[in-house]
C-alpha positions as CSV (number, residue, x, y, z in Angstrom):
1,M,78.9,12.8,63.5
2,T,76.1,12.9,66.1
3,V,73.7,9.9,66.0
4,T,70.2,10.6,67.3
5,R,68.6,7.7,69.0
6,L,65.7,7.4,71.4
7,P,66.6,5.6,74.7
8,E,64.8,2.3,74.7
9,N,63.0,3.0,77.9
10,V,61.6,6.2,76.5
11,R,60.6,4.4,73.3
12,A,58.8,1.8,75.3
13,R,57.0,4.4,77.4
14,I,55.9,6.2,74.2
15,E,54.7,2.9,72.7
16,A,52.7,2.1,75.8
17,M,51.1,5.5,75.9
18,L,50.1,5.4,72.2
19,D,49.0,1.8,72.3
20,A,46.5,2.9,75.1
21,V,45.3,5.8,72.9
22,D,44.9,3.5,69.9
23,A,42.9,1.0,72.0
24,D,40.6,3.7,73.3
25,L,40.0,5.2,69.8
26,R,39.2,1.7,68.4
27,A,36.7,1.2,71.2
28,R,35.0,4.6,70.8
29,Y,35.2,4.8,67.1
30,P,34.9,1.3,65.6
31,G,33.6,2.5,62.2
32,P,30.2,2.5,60.6
33,G,29.6,-1.3,61.2
34,S,27.8,-3.7,59.0
35,R,24.2,-2.7,59.7
36,V,22.3,-1.5,56.7
37,Q,20.8,1.9,57.3
38,P,17.3,2.4,56.0
39,I,16.5,5.4,53.8
40,H,13.7,6.6,56.1
41,T,11.7,6.1,59.3
42,V,7.9,6.3,59.0
43,Y,6.0,7.6,62.0
44,V,2.4,6.4,62.5
45,P,0.3,7.4,65.5
46,A,-0.5,4.4,67.7
47,D,-4.3,4.8,67.2
48,R,-3.8,4.6,63.4
49,A,-1.3,1.8,63.2
50,G,-2.2,-1.7,62.1
51,A,-0.6,-4.8,60.7
52,D,-1.4,-3.6,57.1
53,T,-0.1,0.0,57.6
54,P,3.0,-0.5,55.4
55,A,1.0,-2.0,52.5
56,E,-1.7,0.7,53.0
57,W,0.9,3.5,52.8
58,G,2.4,1.9,49.7
59,A,-1.0,1.6,48.0
60,A,-1.9,5.3,48.8
61,A,1.5,6.3,47.5
62,V,1.0,4.5,44.2
63,E,-2.4,6.1,43.8
64,L,-0.9,9.5,44.4
65,L,2.0,8.8,42.0
66,D,-0.4,7.7,39.2
67,A,-2.5,10.8,39.7
68,H,0.4,13.2,39.5
69,R,2.7,11.3,37.1
70,E,3.3,14.4,34.8
71,P,4.7,16.8,37.5
72,L,6.6,13.9,39.0
73,A,8.1,13.1,35.6
74,E,9.5,16.6,35.6
75,L,11.4,15.9,38.8
76,D,12.5,12.5,37.5
77,T,15.8,13.4,35.8
78,A,17.3,9.9,36.5
79,A,14.4,7.9,35.1
80,T,13.5,6.4,38.6
81,L,9.7,6.4,38.4
82,P,9.2,2.8,37.1
83,A,11.6,1.5,39.8
84,V,9.9,3.6,42.5
85,R,6.4,2.5,41.6
86,E,7.6,-1.2,41.8
87,R,9.2,-0.5,45.2
88,L,6.0,1.1,46.5
89,L,4.1,-2.0,45.5
90,R,6.7,-4.5,46.9
91,E,8.4,-2.9,49.9
92,P,7.3,0.8,50.5
93,V,8.5,1.1,54.1
94,Q,11.9,0.1,55.4
95,D,11.6,1.3,59.0
96,L,8.5,2.2,61.0
97,R,7.8,3.6,64.5
98,I,4.4,3.3,66.2
99,D,4.2,6.7,67.9
100,F,3.0,7.2,71.4
101,E,4.4,10.8,71.7
102,D,3.4,14.0,69.8
103,G,1.6,12.1,67.0
104,Y,-0.6,10.3,69.6
105,G,-0.9,12.8,72.4
106,F,-2.1,12.3,75.9
107,R,-4.9,9.7,76.4
108,S,-6.3,7.9,79.4
109,D,-4.2,5.2,80.9
110,E,-6.7,2.6,79.8
111,E,-6.6,3.8,76.2
112,E,-2.8,3.9,76.0
113,D,-2.5,0.6,77.7
114,A,-4.7,-1.0,75.1
115,A,-2.9,0.8,72.3
116,A,0.5,-0.4,73.7
117,T,-0.7,-4.0,73.8
118,A,-2.0,-3.7,70.3
119,A,1.3,-2.3,69.1
120,G,3.2,-5.2,70.6
121,E,1.0,-7.6,68.8
122,I,1.6,-5.8,65.5
123,L,5.3,-5.9,66.0
124,A,5.3,-9.5,66.9
125,G,3.3,-10.3,63.8
126,W,5.8,-8.5,61.6
127,A,8.7,-10.3,63.2
128,A,7.1,-13.7,62.9
129,G,5.6,-13.3,59.4
130,G,8.5,-11.5,57.7
131,D,6.1,-9.3,55.8
132,G,6.6,-6.1,57.8
133,P,9.3,-3.5,57.6
134,A,12.9,-4.6,58.2
135,G,13.1,-2.2,61.1
136,F,10.4,-1.3,63.5
137,G,9.7,-0.1,67.0
138,I,7.9,2.5,69.0
139,R,8.4,6.1,70.1
140,I,7.6,6.5,73.7
141,K,6.8,9.7,75.5
142,G,9.7,11.7,77.1
143,L,11.6,11.1,80.3
144,A,10.8,14.3,82.0
145,G,8.2,14.9,84.7
146,I,4.8,13.4,84.5
147,E,5.5,11.7,81.1
148,R,8.1,9.4,82.5
149,R,5.9,6.8,84.3
150,R,3.6,6.6,81.2
151,A,6.6,6.1,78.9
152,L,8.0,3.3,80.9
153,R,4.6,1.5,81.3
154,T,4.0,1.7,77.5
155,L,7.4,0.2,76.8
156,E,6.8,-2.6,79.2
157,L,3.3,-3.4,77.7
158,V,4.6,-3.3,74.2
159,L,7.4,-5.8,75.0
160,D,4.9,-8.0,77.0
161,A,2.5,-8.2,74.0
162,A,5.4,-8.8,71.6
163,G,6.7,-11.7,73.6
164,G,10.0,-10.1,74.3
165,V,12.2,-8.1,72.0
166,P,11.5,-8.9,68.3
167,E,14.4,-8.9,65.8
168,G,14.7,-5.4,64.5
169,F,13.0,-3.7,67.5
170,V,14.2,-0.3,68.7
171,F,12.5,2.3,70.8
172,T,12.9,6.1,70.2
173,V,13.2,8.5,73.1
174,P,12.1,12.1,72.4
175,K,13.2,15.4,73.9
176,I,16.6,14.2,75.3
177,R,18.3,17.2,76.8
178,A,21.0,15.9,79.2
179,A,23.6,13.2,79.0
180,E,22.5,11.9,82.4
181,Q,19.1,10.9,80.8
182,V,21.1,8.4,78.7
183,S,22.6,6.8,81.8
184,A,19.1,6.3,83.1
185,L,18.1,4.8,79.8
186,V,21.0,2.3,80.0
187,A,19.8,1.4,83.6
188,L,16.3,0.9,82.3
189,C,17.5,-1.5,79.5
190,E,19.6,-3.4,81.9
191,G,16.8,-3.7,84.4
192,L,14.3,-4.9,81.8
193,E,16.8,-7.5,80.5
194,R,17.5,-8.8,84.0
195,G,13.9,-8.8,85.0
196,T,12.7,-10.7,82.0
197,G,15.7,-13.0,81.3
198,L,16.7,-11.3,78.1
199,A,20.3,-11.4,76.9
200,D,22.6,-8.5,77.8
201,A,22.5,-5.6,75.3
202,T,19.3,-6.9,73.6
203,L,17.5,-3.6,74.0
204,R,18.6,-0.7,71.9
205,F,17.3,2.9,71.6
206,E,17.4,5.9,69.5
207,L,17.9,9.4,70.9
208,Q,15.7,12.2,69.4
209,I,17.7,15.4,69.5
210,E,15.3,18.3,69.5
211,S,16.7,20.6,72.2
212,P,19.6,23.1,71.9
213,Q,20.8,21.8,75.3
214,A,21.7,18.5,73.7
215,I,23.9,20.2,71.1
216,V,25.7,22.8,73.3
217,G,25.8,22.4,77.1
218,S,25.9,25.2,79.6
219,D,29.6,24.6,80.1
220,G,30.3,24.8,76.3
221,S,30.5,21.0,75.9
222,V,28.8,18.8,73.3
223,P,26.3,16.7,75.3
224,V,25.3,14.6,72.3
225,A,28.8,13.2,72.0
226,K,28.8,12.3,75.7
227,M,25.3,10.7,75.2
228,I,26.8,8.3,72.6
229,K,29.6,7.4,74.9
230,L,27.3,6.8,77.9
231,S,24.9,4.6,75.8
232,G,27.4,1.7,76.0
233,K,26.7,0.8,72.3
234,R,23.0,0.7,72.9
235,C,22.3,3.9,70.9
236,A,21.3,2.8,67.4
237,G,20.7,6.3,66.0
238,L,20.3,10.1,66.5
239,H,17.0,11.5,65.1
240,F,16.6,15.2,64.6
241,G,13.4,16.9,65.7
242,T,12.9,19.8,63.4
243,Y,10.1,21.7,65.0
244,D,10.9,21.3,68.7
245,Y,14.5,22.3,68.0
246,T,13.9,25.4,65.9
247,A,11.1,26.5,68.2
248,A,13.4,26.2,71.2
249,C,16.0,28.3,69.3
250,G,13.3,31.0,68.9
251,V,12.7,30.6,65.2
252,A,9.3,31.9,64.1
253,A,6.8,29.3,63.1
254,T,6.7,30.6,59.6
255,D,10.5,29.9,59.2
256,Q,10.7,26.5,61.0
257,A,12.1,24.1,58.4
258,L,14.6,21.3,57.8
259,D,16.9,23.7,55.9
260,H,16.9,26.5,58.5
261,P,20.5,27.4,59.5
262,A,19.7,26.4,63.1
263,A,18.6,23.0,62.0
264,D,21.7,22.7,59.8
265,H,24.0,23.5,62.7
266,A,22.4,20.9,65.0
267,K,22.6,18.2,62.4
268,A,26.2,19.0,61.6
269,V,27.1,18.6,65.3
270,M,25.1,15.3,65.5
271,Q,27.0,14.1,62.3
272,A,30.4,14.9,63.8
273,A,29.5,13.4,67.2
274,A,28.3,10.2,65.6
275,A,31.1,9.9,63.0
276,Q,32.8,6.4,63.1
277,T,30.8,5.3,66.1
278,G,28.3,3.1,64.2
279,V,25.5,5.4,65.3
280,W,23.2,6.5,62.5
281,V,22.1,10.1,62.0
282,C,18.5,10.6,60.8
283,D,17.2,13.8,59.4
284,G,14.0,15.3,60.7
285,S,10.6,15.7,59.1
286,T,8.7,18.3,57.1
287,Q,5.2,19.3,58.0
288,I,4.4,20.0,54.3
289,V,2.3,17.0,53.2
290,P,0.8,16.4,49.8
291,D,-2.9,16.9,50.7
292,A,-4.1,20.4,49.9
293,E,-1.4,21.2,47.3
294,P,0.1,17.8,46.4
295,E,2.3,18.9,43.5
296,A,4.0,21.7,45.4
297,A,4.4,19.5,48.5
298,L,6.0,16.7,46.4
299,R,8.4,19.1,44.8
300,E,9.4,20.5,48.2
301,H,9.9,17.1,49.8
302,H,12.0,16.0,46.8
303,R,14.2,19.1,47.2
304,L,14.6,18.6,50.9
305,V,15.6,14.9,50.6
306,T,18.0,15.6,47.8
307,R,19.6,18.4,49.9
308,A,19.9,16.1,52.9
309,L,21.5,13.3,50.8
310,R,24.1,15.8,49.5
311,R,25.0,16.6,53.1
312,G,25.4,13.0,54.1
313,Y,22.1,12.5,55.9
314,Y,20.9,9.2,54.3
315,Q,17.8,8.6,56.4
316,G,14.9,10.9,57.3
317,W,11.4,10.9,58.7
318,D,8.4,10.4,56.5
319,M,5.0,11.4,57.9
320,H,2.7,10.9,54.9
321,P,2.3,8.2,52.2
322,G,3.1,10.8,49.5
323,H,6.5,11.3,51.1
324,L,7.4,7.7,50.1
325,I,7.2,8.7,46.4
326,T,9.7,11.5,46.6
327,R,11.9,9.8,49.2
328,W,12.5,6.9,46.9
329,M,12.8,9.1,43.8
330,A,15.3,11.4,45.3
331,T,17.3,8.5,46.9
332,Y,17.4,6.5,43.7
333,A,18.4,9.5,41.6
334,F,21.1,10.5,44.1
335,F,22.7,7.1,44.3
336,R,22.4,6.4,40.6
337,G,24.3,9.6,39.8
338,A,26.8,9.0,42.6
339,I,27.5,5.4,41.5
340,D,28.0,6.4,37.9
341,V,30.7,8.8,39.1
342,A,32.2,6.5,41.6
343,V,32.6,3.3,39.5
344,P,35.1,4.6,37.0
345,R,37.1,6.4,39.7
346,L,37.3,3.2,41.8
347,R,38.3,1.2,38.7
348,A,41.1,3.7,38.1
349,Y,42.1,3.6,41.7
350,L,42.4,-0.2,41.7
351,A,44.3,-0.2,38.5
352,R,46.5,2.6,39.7
353,H,45.6,4.5,36.5
354,D,44.5,7.6,38.4
355,A,46.0,10.1,36.0
356,A,43.8,8.8,33.1
357,S,40.7,9.9,34.9
358,G,41.9,13.4,35.6
359,V,41.5,12.8,39.4
360,V,44.1,11.5,41.8
361,D,42.1,9.8,44.5
362,E,43.5,9.1,48.0
363,P,42.5,6.1,50.2
364,A,40.0,8.3,52.1
365,T,38.3,9.2,48.8
366,A,38.2,5.6,47.7
367,E,36.7,4.8,51.1
368,A,33.9,7.3,50.5
369,L,33.4,6.2,46.9
370,A,33.1,2.5,47.9
371,A,30.7,3.3,50.8
372,T,28.5,5.3,48.4
373,V,28.3,2.4,45.9
374,L,27.5,0.0,48.7
375,R,24.7,2.3,50.0
376,G,23.3,2.6,46.5
377,L,23.3,-1.1,46.0
378,R,21.7,-1.8,49.4
379,C,18.9,0.7,48.8
380,G,18.2,-0.7,45.3
381,A,19.2,2.3,43.3
382,R,21.4,0.0,41.1
383,S,21.4,-3.7,41.0
384,G,24.3,-6.0,41.7
385,E,24.0,-7.3,38.1
386,E,24.4,-3.8,36.7
387,L,27.5,-3.2,38.7
388,T,29.0,-6.6,37.7
389,T,28.4,-5.8,34.0
390,A,30.0,-2.3,34.4
391,A,32.9,-3.3,36.7
392,P,33.3,-7.0,37.4
393,E,36.3,-6.3,39.6
394,L,34.2,-4.3,42.1
395,T,32.8,-7.2,44.0
396,D,31.1,-6.9,47.3
397,E,34.2,-8.0,49.1
398,V,36.4,-5.5,47.3
399,L,33.9,-2.7,48.0
400,R,33.7,-3.6,51.7
401,A,37.5,-3.7,51.9
402,L,37.8,-0.3,50.3
403,A,35.1,1.2,52.5
404,A,36.9,-0.2,55.6
405,R,40.3,0.9,54.4
406,E,41.5,-2.7,54.3
407,W,42.6,-2.6,50.7
408,I,46.4,-2.5,50.1
409,G,46.5,-2.6,46.3
410,D,46.8,-6.2,45.3
411,P,43.6,-8.0,44.1
412,G,42.4,-10.3,46.8
413,V,44.7,-8.9,49.5
414,R,43.3,-7.3,52.5
415,E,45.0,-5.9,55.6
416,K,43.5,-4.4,58.7
417,R,44.8,-0.9,59.1
């Protein structure tokens, strides 16, 4: 009888080759990480931003909600309105960028210098007082041509006025088209850190993807994936620019929208490139705001946010106080429904009673179910007390273990895969 065995030297060579591959994959794709992704990013032009902007947006949103409660109630299939109104009064904005780009435009150097200094003081106040958004920062102008010098000066002045890099600060870089621009951004961050005595890797940025060249390169490559690699872990997120992107693709202005197929393709590529890297993907904005026709605009924004959530885009831009209403409504409704489905399936998975639920879930599905529950809890769609009552075995530790694929079946036992 023939006995098949690998020679030990061949086995050792294969082990060494695959160990190197494993190490490289772990470095490039460490997983989603422990950061809590906000549900939105609010953009406010620099000349309209103030220390009270989040509270003012919340108050304006509550006023709009109260004025249009009846049509909003028609959208509110998950009974979210009381919780949403309370959220708007307490913590309406999770993440905010003071905008020096399209929302601000081109001003004299003196005017933008003053606005940059004022922005830095606002951010420092939020960081020190703890009463601002959990996440905040600025959007600078782009890196191309004549905008570049102005963009860098604004960033320097903001950091000067902020007294350094406040906790939670990130700067957004628009109109990124080439991976080499990211290498320059890394050099910029390193230079600022060395020049001001900041710790290494203190500065982080977001890349605004609003050009087809960032999605598909001239050689057929996917530049956005290379951008993440070149960022050296400094890239916090990829933000989609709806209107620049669709315009560059030749889409007529009347058809430019978050749900255009060209936009869907770009976001799907961004999602795949960022998967398991710890880099967040943020949906773009809609130009339809609840001013002239508030009820129609609120319905449309609710539809777009719900659509994005179903596609796995858990963060998006908000450009008007009214967007806060439907952002929170759609987010709460989505995660309440998702948690109600996930909890019994996770309980069955843990108890190995999968057949009783009619669904045989695999570890990958349990991972997704647990991640969904964690997102829902962190955004406030359901409370920890509600979950404890419904499923006491689904503790935070167990959910995190399932989401990280560290669960091996016995209560309290975890193992790194």
